N, C-alpha and C positions, 0 to 999 in steps of 0.2 A: 352734340348729344352723346350720351354715354355709350351708345351702340356704334358710334363711328359712321353714322350715315347722315345724309343731309335732309333738310325739311322736304326738298323736292323728291328725294328717294322715298320718304315715308308717304308722301301724298301720290306718288306714281304707281304704276301697275306692277312693279317688279315683285317676283316671288322668291328672291334670295332669302335664305334663312335669317340672316341678320337684319334684313329690312322688315321681314315679317314680324320678328321679335320686337323690333322697335315700334312698329305700327300697333301691335297688340299692346305694348306698354302704354302707348298714347291712348288707346281705348280705355284701359283700366284707369289711367291718371285722370282723364277727362271725366269719367264716371264718378271717381272719388271726389272730384270737385263739384259734384251736384248737377252735371249736365244729363239731360235725357238721352236715351239711345238714338232717337231720331235727330237730335241736335248734334250728337257726335258724328253721326253719318253725314250730316251736312258739312261739318267742319272738315271731315276727312274725304269729302267729295265722292261719297258712295251713293249707289242708287237706293238702297234701303238700310235698315238698322240691323238685319240679321247677322251680317259679317261682324258687326261691333259686338253683339251679344256673344257670339261664338269665340271671337278673338279675345274678349276680356276673360271669358271662362278659361281658355287655354293658357293665358298669361298667369292667371291665378293658380292653376294647377301646376304649371312649370316652376313657379316661385314659392309654392307652399303657403299661399295667402288663403286664409279662411274667410268665406263669405260673411259679411257683417263686421269685419274688422275695419275700423276706420283709419285713415291715413292721418298720422300726427300733424299738427299745424306746423311743426318745425322739421319737416321731412327734408328740407333742402332742395326742393324741386323748383325749377325756374318757372316763373309766371309768364315768361315769353314763348311758350311753345306754339302759340297760334301763329 
């Protein structure tokens, strides 16, 4: 992945900054692909979807992404994130 962390890191409990950034990027990416917040929480092995909502918002703020802007179909993201 672009953040230099493994899938296990992203799904694990670590609170290291680069892992948090990668995890929040996943929240945003999955939401852009049309998944609901509860579905994303299940994918990410979370108890509820509140962390997904917060993490997605933080990712968007950090990267200057405006709400409502859609991800281009040719954004170059891997379909194999799951």
